[in-house]
C-alpha positions as CSV (number, residue, x, y, z in Angstrom):
1,X,40.5,50.1,89.7
2,X,40.3,50.4,93.3
3,X,41.4,47.6,96.1
4,X,37.9,46.8,97.7
5,X,39.2,45.8,100.8
6,X,40.2,49.3,101.4
7,X,36.8,50.7,100.0
8,X,35.1,48.7,102.3
9,X,37.0,49.7,105.3
10,X,36.5,53.2,104.2
11,X,32.9,52.5,104.0
12,X,32.7,51.2,107.4
13,X,35.1,54.0,108.8
14,X,32.8,56.8,107.5
15,X,29.4,55.1,108.1
16,X,28.6,55.8,104.0
17,X,25.9,54.3,102.6
18,X,27.7,53.2,99.5
19,X,31.1,53.2,98.4
20,X,30.1,56.1,96.0
21,X,29.2,58.1,99.3
22,X,32.3,57.0,101.2
23,X,34.8,58.0,98.3
24,X,33.0,61.1,98.0
25,X,33.4,61.7,101.3
26,X,36.9,60.9,101.5
27,X,38.0,62.8,98.9
28,X,36.1,66.4,99.6
29,X,37.4,65.9,103.3
30,X,41.2,65.4,102.1
31,X,40.6,68.5,99.9
32,X,38.9,70.4,102.4
33,X,42.4,69.8,104.5
34,X,44.7,70.6,101.9
35,X,42.2,74.0,102.0
36,X,42.6,74.6,105.6
37,X,46.6,73.8,105.8
38,X,46.8,76.5,102.7
39,X,46.0,79.3,105.0
40,X,47.4,77.9,107.9
41,X,50.6,78.5,105.9
42,X,49.5,81.8,104.8
43,X,49.2,82.5,108.4
44,X,52.0,81.4,109.5
45,X,53.9,83.4,106.6
46,X,52.3,86.2,107.5
47,X,53.7,86.3,111.3
48,X,49.6,85.8,112.2
49,X,49.8,81.9,113.9
50,X,52.7,81.1,116.0
51,X,53.6,77.1,116.0
52,X,52.9,76.2,119.4
53,X,55.0,73.3,119.2
54,X,57.9,75.5,119.0
55,X,59.2,75.8,123.0
56,X,61.8,78.3,124.0
57,X,65.0,76.6,124.9
58,X,67.3,77.0,127.7
59,X,66.3,78.3,131.3
């Protein structure tokens, strides 16, 4: 069972034409984001990408 109010909010936020479309978009978006992050983590392991939030200390 899905929480009806949350589904309505999702439909509105995504400007979907139906509840089913909104749920499909949300699922696809989450899976895509996870896939992207897996690739980013792999690049970090290889040393190809640095974490921009890590700033040198001292001065």
